[in-house]
N, C-alpha and C positions, 0 to 999 in steps of 0.2 A: 503495499499500499504506499501510497504517496504521504509525504508531510503535509502540513497546513499551517495555516496563520489566523491568529484571532488579533483584530485591529481595531481601533477606535479613531473615526474621523470627527472632525468639529469645525466649524466657521470662524472661532478666535477663541482664545484663553478663556475658559470658564463658560463656553457657549453651549449651544446644542450639541448631544452627544449621539454618535450612531456607533453601535457594534457590529461588526460582520467577521466573517470566516471566509477564506479562500486558500486555494492550493498556490496561487501565483500573487503575491503580494504586490509587487511591482505593476503588473497588469491591471489589478483590480483597482490600485490606487488611482492610476492613469484614467482608468475609466470614472471614477467618481470625480475627479479633477475636471474632466472634458464633459461633465452633465451625461455620461452615458451609464453609470453607476444606478445605484437603486432610487427610485423617485422621491424618497423620502430626503436623501443626501442633496438631491436636485432642488427639491422646494426650499431647503433651507440653506443652500450654499455651503454645503459641508464639502471643502476641498481640502483641509489641512490633517495630513496625517499626522496624530499625537502619540500613538501607541501601538506597538505592535510584538507579539508573543509567538514564537516557533514551536511548533510540536511536530514530532516524528511521524506521528500518525493523522491523517485527515480526521479520524473519528473522535480522537482526542481533543482537536482543537473545536469541532462541532460541539462537544460536551461543555465545553470550557465556555464557548461563544454564549451558550443557552444559559451557564450560570452566571456570567457577567451581566447578560440582558437583564436578569432578574434582581440585580442588585440594585441598592439605593444610589443615587446619583451621588451622594457623598462618598461613598465607597470606590466609584469608578473615578472619581476626581484623584482620589487618594493613590489610586493604581496608577494613573497617568503621571502624576507628579513625583511618585517613586524612580521611574524611568526617565522622565522627561519634566523636570521642574519647572523649565521655562516655556514650556508648551510648544517649542519648536516643531517646525514643519519637517517630519522625519522622511518624508518624500525625498527631500533633496539629497539626502543621505543613500538612499537606493541604488541611485546610478552613479554615485562617485566612485 
């Protein structure tokens, strides 16, 4: 089985949050940035990748995504700030 990624998109620091899962983080983040991702991201202008978490198995990533989606907003913010305290756009690091 292929690995997977859990990720969080936003429109600005402490803005609207979207949690997703994908096998190809660079391609999926590009889709969101160009308005070809989810309708939710397109509606709220969520183009900033602020959190990503690699998993060896896509099934594990899917379970983690479901768990994070059920979290309180405060917990998600804490998770983001643990890895990315300045809310930098991690997309810029994907192709570096």
